[in-house]
N, C-alpha and C positions, 0 to 999 in steps of 0.2 A: 467360608471359604475364601481364598484369594486365588487369582490366576497369574501365571507368569508367562507372559508372551514373549519369546525369544526369536529373533530374526537373526539367520546366519547368512552372511553376505560372501558366498564362494569365490575362491580363487576362479577366474574364467576357465571354463572347460570342466571344472572339478565338481559341481553339483551331483553327477551320477554317482562319484566316489561316496559322497556325502551320504545320498540315498542309500547305498549300499552298505555303507558302516551301520546306518541306523538299523537297517534290516537284518542284518546278518550277526551283529555283535551288541550295539549300544542298548537296544529294547531288552534284550535277555539280562543285561545286567543291570538295567534300570528295575526292572522286575524284583530281581533279587534284593535290591534296596529300598523298594517300595515307592519308586517314583511313578506318579499317575499321570500319564499323558493324556490330554483330552482330545488333540488332533494335530495333524501335520497338513501343511500345504505348500505348493510351490505356485509361481505367480504364472498364471495363463495370459493375462493382459495388464500391464502396469510398467513401472519404471524398470523393472531389471529381471530377466529370466534366470538370474544366477542365485536366486535367494530361496532358503527354505524357512518359513514360518511353522513355529509349533507352540502350543500351549500347554503348560503343566499346572495341574490342580494341587493345592495345598492347603491344610488345615489353617496354618498361621505361617508367619515369618520364621518362629523358632523351629517348627518342622522342617521348614525349606532349608535353613540354614544347617540343621544337623545331618539332613539326609543328603544333600547335595554335596556337602564337604566329606561325607562318607565315599560317595561315588567318585568325586575328583581323586581321591586317594587310593581307590580299589586298583590292586595290582594287574587285575585281568583287564580293566578299562585302559591303564597306562600302557599296557602291552600292546591291545588292539590298536589304540590311537597311534603309537609309534608305526606299527606295521601299516597302516593305512596311509601314513605321511611319508613313506620311506622315499618316494618321489617328490616331496615337497608338501607344504601345508596345502590344507583342504579349504580351510574357512580363512578369509581375508579379515573380516571384523563380524562382531556380534552387537546386536542391538537387543537390549533387556528391559522389559516393563513390567510392572507389577500391578494388577489390574483389581477392582473391586467391584463386584456386581452391583448394579443399580436395583431398585426395589422392583422394577418391572422386567427385569432380565430373565431369561428362561433358565440360564445357569445361576444356581445361587451359591 
């Protein structure tokens, strides 16, 4: 398994909109595509309280590319994203890392 850590740096004040989009739209579309989220986190104490961290689980990079590209092209996703961004962008930037578990990690 590999894990993808994504950090969405929101436009100031738009984190609630991003959380709402995940709760009401994104997760349902992900389920249909077979995207497996491990967890979601916001910053309690740290450099920015306008960030959403989340982790996805993949069998390998080939699965990730196939499934993620299918999601990005999904007409329902494109519609929901446009609807939620009618007042401007929600996410200012994204950091993305692919992580391999160590031999002593609880997540394999």
